[in-house]
N, C-alpha and C positions, 0 to 999 in steps of 0.2 A: 196584218194587212201590210204588206210592203207595196209600195210605191215607185216605178222604175217610168224615166223620159227615155221615149226610145233617138237615140243620136244618128243612127243608119241601119238600112237592109242592104247586105252585101249577101250575095246568093242566097243560100238556102238559110240565113240567119237574120236574125233582128238582134242588133247589138243595143245595149240598155244601159242606163246608169242609174244606180240610187242617191241620196240626197248626200254620200259620204262620199262618193268619186267613185264607188265601187263598180267595177262593167259586170255585165250577165250578158251570156249570147242564148237566145230561145229559138228554140227551131219555125221558122216560116209557117209551117203547120200547125203549130201549137199557138200561134197568134190569132188573135179575130182578125177577121177576114178586112179589108181594105185601112190596114194599117199603116201611119207613115210617120218619118222622122218628126219629133215635135210632139208627136202626143203622149200622153199619160198612161200609162198603163196600172193598173191595180191589181193585185195577186194575192187573193185571201188564202185562209191557214188550209184550206182543202186542195189548193194548186189551182184555182178557177181564176182565170185571164177574161179582165174586162178593158176596155177604154174609158178613161174619165172624160177625154176631149178627143170627137173626133170631127 
């Protein structure tokens, strides 16, 4: 499982950062509804994304 913290939302992308300070862009349509900067996303081995704190 990977944990990412949302840094910002810009256009159609959610920009996230992992524990190693690597950045990832997730299309907003693939992110759970209502996400906002500061939320922590958990991505399981099957690619399912959930919000740890909302």
